[in-house]
KEKE-234178 format. One line per 10 residues: number of its first residue (from 1); their letters; for each residue x, y negated, z of N, C-alpha, C. Coordinates in Angstrom, 1 decimal. Example, Ala and Ser with C-alpha at 12.3 -4.5 7.8 and 13.67 -1.06 7.14 Angstrom:
BEGIN
1> AS> 13.2 5.7 7.8 12.3 4.5 7.8 13.2 3.3 7.8; 12.8 2.2 7.1 13.7 1.1 7.1 12.9 0.0 7.9
REM end
This chain:
BEGIN
1> ARARAATTVQ> 49.4 45.7 -5.7 48.1 45.8 -5.0 47.2 44.6 -5.5; 47.9 43.4 -5.6 47.1 42.3 -6.1 46.5 42.5 -7.5; 47.4 43.0 -8.3 46.9 43.3 -9.7 45.7 44.2 -9.7; 45.8 45.3 -8.9 44.7 46.2 -8.8 43.4 45.6 -8.3; 43.6 44.7 -7.3 42.4 44.0 -6.7 41.8 43.0 -7.7; 42.7 42.4 -8.5 42.2 41.5 -9.6 41.4 42.2 -10.6; 42.0 43.4 -11.0 41.3 44.3 -12.0 40.0 44.7 -11.5; 39.9 45.1 -10.2 38.6 45.5 -9.6 37.6 44.4 -9.6; 38.0 43.2 -9.3 37.1 42.1 -9.3 36.6 41.8 -10.7; 37.5 41.8 -11.7 37.1 41.6 -13.1 36.1 42.7 -13.5
11> ARARGRMVRA> 36.4 43.9 -13.2 35.5 45.0 -13.6 34.1 44.8 -12.9; 34.1 44.4 -11.7 32.8 44.2 -11.0 32.1 43.0 -11.7; 32.8 42.0 -12.1 32.2 40.8 -12.7 31.6 41.2 -14.1; 32.4 42.0 -14.8 31.9 42.5 -16.1 30.7 43.4 -15.9; 30.7 44.2 -14.9 29.5 45.0 -14.6 28.3 44.2 -14.3; 28.4 43.1 -13.5 27.3 42.2 -13.2 26.8 41.5 -14.5; 27.8 41.1 -15.4 27.4 40.4 -16.6 26.6 41.4 -17.5; 27.1 42.7 -17.6 26.4 43.6 -18.4 25.0 43.9 -17.9; 24.8 44.0 -16.5 23.5 44.2 -15.9 22.6 43.0 -16.2; 23.2 41.8 -16.1 22.4 40.6 -16.3 21.9 40.6 -17.8
21> QEQLERLDDA> 22.8 40.9 -18.7 22.4 41.0 -20.1 21.3 42.0 -20.4; 21.4 43.2 -19.8 20.4 44.2 -19.9 19.1 43.7 -19.3; 19.1 43.0 -18.2 17.9 42.5 -17.6 17.3 41.4 -18.5; 18.1 40.6 -19.2 17.5 39.6 -20.1 16.9 40.3 -21.3; 17.5 41.3 -21.8 17.0 42.1 -22.9 15.6 42.7 -22.5; 15.6 43.3 -21.3 14.3 43.8 -20.9 13.2 42.8 -20.8; 13.6 41.6 -20.3 12.6 40.5 -20.2 12.2 40.1 -21.6; 13.1 40.0 -22.5 12.8 39.7 -23.9 11.8 40.7 -24.5; 12.1 42.0 -24.2 11.3 43.1 -24.7 9.9 43.0 -24.1; 9.8 42.6 -22.8 8.6 42.5 -22.1 7.8 41.3 -22.7
31> AFADWLGIPP> 8.4 40.2 -23.0 7.8 39.1 -23.6 7.2 39.4 -24.9; 8.0 40.2 -25.7 7.5 40.6 -27.1 6.4 41.6 -26.9; 6.5 42.5 -25.9 5.4 43.4 -25.7 4.1 42.7 -25.4; 4.2 41.7 -24.5 3.0 40.9 -24.1 2.5 40.2 -25.4; 3.4 39.6 -26.2 3.0 38.9 -27.4 2.2 39.8 -28.4; 2.6 41.1 -28.4 2.0 42.1 -29.2 0.7 42.7 -28.6; 0.4 42.4 -27.4 -0.7 42.9 -26.7 -0.5 44.3 -26.1; 0.8 44.6 -25.8 1.1 45.9 -25.2 1.1 45.7 -23.7; 0.3 46.3 -22.9 0.3 46.1 -21.5 1.6 46.6 -20.8; 2.0 46.0 -19.7 3.2 46.4 -19.0 3.2 47.8 -18.6
41> SETRYMWVAR> 2.1 48.4 -18.4 2.0 49.8 -17.9 2.3 50.8 -19.1; 2.3 50.4 -20.3 2.6 51.3 -21.4 4.0 51.1 -21.9; 4.9 51.5 -21.1 6.4 51.4 -21.4 6.8 52.2 -22.5; 6.1 53.3 -22.8 6.5 54.2 -23.9 6.4 53.5 -25.3; 5.7 52.4 -25.4 5.6 51.6 -26.6 6.6 50.4 -26.7; 7.5 50.4 -25.8 8.5 49.3 -25.8 9.4 49.3 -27.1; 9.5 50.4 -27.7 10.3 50.5 -28.9 9.7 49.6 -30.0; 8.4 49.4 -30.0 7.7 48.5 -31.0 8.1 47.1 -30.7; 8.1 46.7 -29.4 8.5 45.3 -29.0 10.0 45.1 -29.4; 10.9 46.1 -29.1 12.3 45.9 -29.5 12.5 45.7 -31.0
51> RARKEELPAY> 11.8 46.5 -31.7 11.9 46.4 -33.2 11.3 45.1 -33.7; 10.2 44.6 -33.1 9.7 43.3 -33.5 10.7 42.2 -33.1; 11.3 42.3 -32.0 12.2 41.2 -31.5 13.4 41.1 -32.4; 13.9 42.2 -33.0 15.1 42.2 -33.8 14.8 41.8 -35.3; 13.5 41.9 -35.7 13.2 41.6 -37.1 13.3 40.1 -37.4; 13.8 39.8 -38.6 13.9 38.4 -39.1 12.5 38.1 -39.8; 12.4 36.8 -40.1 11.2 36.4 -40.9 11.2 37.2 -42.2; 10.0 37.5 -42.7 9.9 38.2 -44.0 10.3 37.2 -45.1; 10.6 37.8 -46.3 11.0 37.0 -47.4 9.9 36.0 -47.7; 10.3 34.9 -48.2 9.4 33.8 -48.6 8.7 33.1 -47.5
61> WEEYADGDEP> 9.1 33.4 -46.2 8.5 32.7 -45.1 9.5 31.8 -44.5; 9.1 30.6 -44.1 10.0 29.6 -43.4 9.3 29.2 -42.1; 10.1 28.9 -41.1 9.6 28.5 -39.8 9.8 26.9 -39.6; 8.8 26.3 -39.2 8.8 24.8 -38.9 8.3 24.6 -37.6; 8.4 23.4 -37.1 7.8 23.1 -35.7 7.0 21.8 -35.8; 5.9 21.9 -35.1 5.0 20.8 -34.8 5.1 20.4 -33.4; 6.0 19.6 -33.0 6.4 19.3 -31.6 7.1 20.6 -31.1; 6.6 21.2 -30.1 7.2 22.4 -29.5 6.6 23.7 -30.1; 5.5 23.6 -30.9 4.8 24.7 -31.4 5.3 25.1 -32.8; 5.8 26.3 -33.0 6.3 26.7 -34.3 5.1 27.1 -35.2
71> YYYNTVTGET> 5.3 26.8 -36.5 4.3 27.3 -37.5 5.1 27.8 -38.7; 4.4 28.6 -39.5 5.1 29.3 -40.6 4.5 29.0 -41.9; 5.3 28.9 -42.9 4.9 28.5 -44.3 5.4 29.5 -45.3; 4.6 30.0 -46.1 4.9 31.0 -47.2 5.2 30.2 -48.4; 6.5 30.2 -48.9 6.9 29.4 -50.1 6.3 29.9 -51.4; 5.8 31.1 -51.4 5.2 31.7 -52.7 3.7 31.3 -52.8; 3.0 31.6 -51.7 1.5 31.4 -51.7 1.1 30.0 -51.2; 2.0 29.3 -50.6 1.7 28.0 -50.0 0.8 28.1 -48.7; 0.7 29.3 -48.2 -0.1 29.5 -47.0 0.7 29.0 -45.8; 0.0 28.4 -44.8 0.6 27.9 -43.6 -0.2 28.5 -42.4
81> QWDHPTWLKY> 0.5 29.0 -41.4 -0.2 29.7 -40.3 0.6 29.5 -39.0; -0.2 29.5 -37.9 0.4 29.4 -36.6 1.0 30.7 -36.1; 0.4 31.9 -36.5 0.9 33.2 -36.0 2.1 33.6 -36.8; 3.1 34.2 -36.1 4.3 34.7 -36.7 3.8 35.7 -37.8; 4.4 35.7 -39.0 4.0 36.6 -40.0 4.1 38.1 -39.7; 4.9 38.5 -38.7 5.1 39.9 -38.4 4.2 40.4 -37.3; 3.4 39.4 -36.7 2.6 39.8 -35.5 1.6 40.9 -35.9; 0.9 40.7 -36.9 -0.2 41.7 -37.3 0.5 43.0 -37.6; 1.6 43.0 -38.3 2.3 44.3 -38.6 2.7 45.0 -37.3; 3.3 44.4 -36.3 3.7 45.1 -35.2 2.6 45.4 -34.2
91> NQIYREAKEL> 1.5 44.6 -34.2 0.4 44.9 -33.4 -0.3 46.2 -34.0; -0.3 46.3 -35.3 -0.9 47.4 -35.9 0.0 48.7 -35.7; 1.3 48.5 -35.7 2.2 49.7 -35.4 1.9 50.2 -34.0; 1.8 49.2 -33.1 1.5 49.6 -31.7 0.1 50.4 -31.6; -0.9 49.8 -32.2 -2.2 50.5 -32.2 -2.2 51.9 -32.8; -1.5 52.0 -34.0 -1.4 53.3 -34.6 -0.6 54.3 -33.8; 0.5 53.8 -33.2 1.3 54.7 -32.4 0.4 55.2 -31.2; -0.3 54.3 -30.6 -1.2 54.7 -29.4 -2.3 55.7 -29.9; -2.9 55.4 -31.0 -3.9 56.2 -31.6 -3.4 57.6 -31.9; -2.2 57.7 -32.5 -1.6 59.0 -32.9 -1.3 59.8 -31.6
101> REHRKVHTSR> -0.8 59.1 -30.6 -0.5 59.8 -29.3 -1.7 60.3 -28.7; -2.8 59.5 -28.7 -4.1 60.0 -28.1 -4.6 61.1 -28.9; -4.6 61.1 -30.2 -5.1 62.1 -31.1 -4.3 63.4 -30.8; -3.0 63.3 -30.6 -2.1 64.4 -30.4 -2.4 65.1 -29.1; -2.8 64.3 -28.0 -3.1 64.8 -26.7 -4.4 65.6 -26.8; -5.3 65.2 -27.6 -6.6 65.9 -27.7 -6.5 67.1 -28.5; -5.7 67.1 -29.6 -5.7 68.2 -30.5 -4.6 69.2 -30.4; -3.9 69.2 -29.3 -2.8 70.2 -29.2 -3.1 71.0 -27.9; -2.9 72.3 -27.9 -3.1 73.1 -26.8 -2.0 72.9 -25.7; -0.8 72.8 -26.2 0.3 72.6 -25.3 1.2 71.4 -25.8
111> PPTRSAADAA> 1.0 70.2 -25.2 1.7 69.0 -25.7 3.2 69.2 -25.6; 3.9 68.6 -26.6 5.4 68.6 -26.5 5.9 67.7 -25.4; 7.2 67.8 -25.1 7.7 67.0 -24.1 7.5 65.5 -24.4; 7.6 64.7 -23.4 7.3 63.3 -23.6 8.2 62.6 -24.6; 9.5 62.9 -24.5 10.4 62.3 -25.5 10.2 62.8 -26.9; 10.0 64.1 -27.0 9.7 64.6 -28.4 8.4 64.1 -29.0; 7.4 63.9 -28.1 6.1 63.4 -28.6 6.3 61.9 -29.0; 7.0 61.1 -28.2 7.3 59.7 -28.5 8.1 59.6 -29.8; 9.1 60.5 -30.0 9.9 60.4 -31.2 9.1 60.8 -32.4; 8.2 61.8 -32.3 7.4 62.1 -33.4 6.4 61.0 -33.8
121> VAALVVAKEA> 5.8 60.4 -32.8 4.9 59.3 -33.1 5.6 58.2 -33.7; 6.8 57.8 -33.2 7.6 56.7 -33.7 7.9 57.0 -35.2; 8.3 58.2 -35.5 8.7 58.6 -36.9 7.5 58.5 -37.8; 6.4 58.9 -37.4 5.2 58.8 -38.2 4.8 57.4 -38.5; 4.8 56.6 -37.4 4.4 55.2 -37.6 5.4 54.4 -38.4; 6.7 54.7 -38.2 7.7 54.0 -39.0 7.6 54.4 -40.5; 7.3 55.7 -40.8 7.1 56.1 -42.2 5.9 55.4 -42.8; 4.8 55.3 -42.1 3.6 54.7 -42.6 3.9 53.2 -42.9; 4.6 52.5 -41.9 4.9 51.1 -42.1 5.9 50.9 -43.3; 6.8 51.8 -43.5 7.7 51.7 -44.6 6.9 51.8 -45.9
131> AREATANGQT> 6.0 52.7 -46.0 5.2 52.8 -47.2 4.3 51.5 -47.4; 3.8 51.0 -46.3 3.0 49.8 -46.4 3.8 48.6 -46.8; 5.0 48.5 -46.3 6.0 47.4 -46.6 6.4 47.5 -48.1; 6.6 48.7 -48.6 7.0 48.8 -50.0 5.9 48.3 -50.9; 4.7 48.6 -50.6 3.5 48.1 -51.3 3.5 46.6 -51.2; 3.6 46.0 -50.0 3.5 44.6 -49.8 4.6 43.9 -50.5; 5.9 44.4 -50.4 7.0 43.8 -51.1 6.8 43.8 -52.6; 6.2 44.8 -53.1 5.9 44.8 -54.6 4.9 43.7 -54.9; 3.9 43.6 -54.1 2.9 42.5 -54.3 3.5 41.1 -54.2; 4.4 41.0 -53.2 5.0 39.7 -53.0 5.9 39.3 -54.1
141> ARAAHKATEE> 6.7 40.3 -54.6 7.6 40.1 -55.7 6.8 39.7 -57.0; 5.6 40.4 -57.2 4.8 40.0 -58.3 4.2 38.6 -58.2; 3.8 38.2 -57.0 3.3 36.9 -56.7 4.4 35.9 -57.0; 5.6 36.2 -56.5 6.8 35.2 -56.7 7.1 35.1 -58.2; 7.0 36.2 -58.9 7.3 36.2 -60.4 6.2 35.4 -61.1; 5.0 35.6 -60.7 3.9 34.8 -61.3 4.0 33.3 -61.0; 4.4 33.0 -59.8 4.6 31.6 -59.4 5.7 31.0 -60.2; 6.8 31.7 -60.5 7.9 31.2 -61.3 7.5 31.0 -62.7; 6.7 32.0 -63.3 6.2 31.8 -64.6 5.3 30.6 -64.8; 4.4 30.4 -63.8 3.5 29.2 -63.8 4.3 27.9 -63.7
151> KDARKAAHGE> 5.4 27.9 -62.9 6.2 26.7 -62.8 6.9 26.4 -64.1; 7.5 27.5 -64.7 8.1 27.4 -66.0 7.2 26.8 -67.1; 5.9 27.3 -67.1 4.9 26.9 -68.0 4.6 25.4 -67.8; 4.5 25.0 -66.5 4.3 23.5 -66.2 5.4 22.7 -66.7; 6.7 23.2 -66.5 7.8 22.4 -67.0 7.8 22.3 -68.5; 7.5 23.4 -69.2 7.4 23.4 -70.6 6.3 22.5 -71.1; 5.2 22.5 -70.5 4.1 21.6 -70.9 4.5 20.1 -70.7; 5.2 19.9 -69.6 5.6 18.5 -69.3 6.7 18.1 -70.3; 7.6 19.0 -70.6 8.6 18.7 -71.7 8.0 18.4 -73.0; 7.0 19.2 -73.4 6.2 19.0 -74.6 5.5 17.6 -74.7
161> AARKATEEEA> 4.9 17.3 -73.5 4.2 16.0 -73.5 5.2 14.8 -73.6; 6.3 15.0 -72.9 7.4 13.9 -73.0 7.9 13.8 -74.4; 8.1 14.9 -75.1 8.6 14.9 -76.5 7.6 14.2 -77.4; 6.3 14.5 -77.2 5.2 13.9 -78.0 5.2 12.4 -77.8; 5.3 12.0 -76.5 5.3 10.6 -76.2 6.5 9.8 -76.8; 7.6 10.5 -76.8 8.8 9.9 -77.4 8.6 9.8 -79.0; 8.0 10.8 -79.6 7.8 10.7 -81.0 6.8 9.6 -81.4; 5.7 9.5 -80.5 4.7 8.5 -80.8 5.3 7.1 -80.6; 6.1 6.9 -79.6 6.8 5.6 -79.4 7.7 5.3 -80.6; 8.4 6.3 -81.1 9.3 6.1 -82.2 8.5 5.7 -83.5
171> ARKA> 7.3 6.4 -83.6 6.4 6.1 -84.8 5.9 4.7 -84.7; 5.5 4.2 -83.5 5.0 2.9 -83.3 6.1 1.8 -83.7; 7.3 2.1 -83.3 8.4 1.1 -83.5 8.7 1.1 -85.0; 8.5 2.2 -85.7 8.9 2.2 -87.1 7.8 1.6 -88.0
REM end
């Protein structure tokens, strides 16, 4: 009987921990939704906030802090900014999802069920974003390649100047 009581207490404690964790995740999602400009009344767009919360910094971006305030530095372009590099991306995803949903409401005689409509909107927006990211990644890769080529050219020029200086010094000594 004691073992069963202990097991019941442990199960209840685990249940409370799981509920607390879920509540924290909802708070995090709500904070990200607020950050993206999604009003609390528009819960159907929380998937955008969840996706934004899980994404890491894009390639070539680093996070630094000025006191308590984070800022972001792009190692390829040398750009520094206060806004998180993905803010614009996810704000745009939210706006496009909302626009698609509104467009669908106006242009269909019988709207699909809420979950089907949300899934369709999410799929369209995600596909659009994937295409945009592929283009951006190609441009970022080209910029990184160009930066590397410029760095190599500077090294080569510096090496050539050092070689000439050494030859001139040797000629003066001779």
